[in-house]
N, C-alpha and C positions, 0 to 999 in steps of 0.2 A: 532352696538350698543356699546356705551361706556359711562363712567362717572367716578366719583371718589370722593375723599375728597374735598368737596366744590363745586362739579359739579353734576348737575342733569343728568339724562339719556339723551343721544343724539343719533339720528340716522343719519348715513352718507351713501351716495351712493358712494361705492368704485370705481365704473366705472367712475364717473365724478368728484370724489374727492370733493363733495359738501355736506353740511349739509342739510338734508331733514326735520328734525324736532327736536325740543328740548323741554323738559318738563319745566314747571314752578314749582317752589317750592310750596308745600302746604302752605296754610295760617297759621298764628300763631294759637296756640291752644286756648282753652277757657279761659285761664288766660293771654293771650297775649304774650306768649313766642314763639319765632321763633327758630326753630332748623335748623342749617346749614345742607344743603344737603350732603349726603355721600352715593352714589350709590355703592353697593358692588357686586351685582349679577343680572343677568337678562336672560330672555328668551322670545321668542314669544309664546303667549298663544296657537296658532294653527299653525302648519307648513304650512298650505295653506293660512292663512290670516295674513299678517305681519302688520296689523293696530293695533293689541292689544298686548301690551307689559306688562310683569310682571317683576317688579323690586324689589329687596331686598335692604335694607339699613342697614347702620351701627347702626341706631337708632331702630333696631328690628322691622321694618315695612315691610310689603308685600304690594306693590301697583300695581294696574292695571291701565294702561294708554290706552286710545283709541285715537290713533293719528288722526283718521278721525273726531273726535268730539271736542276735547279740549286738552289743554296742562297741565292741572292739573289732578291729579289722579281721576279716576272714582270711584275706591274702594281703601281704605287704611285700613289695619288691623295691629294692634300691636300683636306681638307674643313673649311672655316671655320677658326676659331682655337682650338677647344676640344678637349680630349682625347676620343678615342673610348672610350666606356665599355661599350658593348654591341654585339655583332655577331650576326646570325642569318641563316642561309641559307634560300633558297626551294626548294621541291621541284623547280623548273625546272632547278636545277643551275648557274645562272649569276647569278642576282640575289641580292644581299645587302641587308640592312637594318641601318643603323647608328644608334646613339644616342650623343649627346655629353654632356659634363659640364655643358653649359648648357641641356640639354633639347631640342636639335634632333633630329629624326628624319628620315632620308632613305633612299633606295634607290639602288643602283648596279648596273650591268651589269658584272660583273668580267671578261667577255671583252674589253672595250675600256677599262674604267675610267670609263665615261661615267656621269655623274649622271643618273638617271632622273627624279628629282624629290624635293622636300622635302615633308614632310607638313604640312598646314594646321593652324595652332595650335601652341602651344609648351607643353611641360611646364614647370612652374615650378621643377623641380629636375633634377638629373642623372639621365639614364636609365641604369638599371643592369641591365635585363633586357628582352629582346625574344624573342618566340616567334611563329613562323609556323604558322597552322593548316595541317594536312597536305592538306586538300582545298578548303576555302572560301577566298576571297580576303580573308583577315583576318590581321592581326597584333595581338598584345597587347604593350603596353609597360608597364613599371613603373619607378618611380624614387624619388628621395629625397623627393619631394613627397607620397608615400603614396597616389598614385592609380594605379589600374589602368585603362589606356585601351585601347579596342578601336578599330582603324582599318581602313578599307576600302583594300586595296592597289591597287585600280583607280582610285579617285578621290582617294586620299590624304587623305580626310576622316575626322575623328573620328566614331565611331558611338555611343560610350558611354564614360562615366568613372565609376568607383566609388572612393570614398575608403575606404582600408583601415585607417584608424586605429581603435584599440580605444577604446570609450567605457566609462569606468568609473563 
């Protein structure tokens, strides 16, 4: 899966080096303005089903694509005003965690596009990586502020933070 500035999300088969699927840009908004695509982060919604992709954009959108049904987003949600920089799926197959360029962390139910909640506290730098524990209700986030943070997914409260800077 890849994309970028001016390029929608694409799926490639690395064994055959061929493109399997590419997204179509969403239609113009209700006032007729078309926004150039800018894919910034993505994940498969479920580890066992690679037909559903969640993509984050530089235009602060979280999009769900179903590659089996269509090339345009099935669900598209705006979140705040900062680019989405990290996306991670939950083992439940419908929840995603997103991190923004301003350090906000939130979770969404991608069946409906509903915001489940924002995490308490804010990172002081852009979140660049999120990982969900496979069994425990925990996620880890890491960003440009050099902190690894552990969060409880049930309470959305921070549990721990460790500075990852090297001391010389």
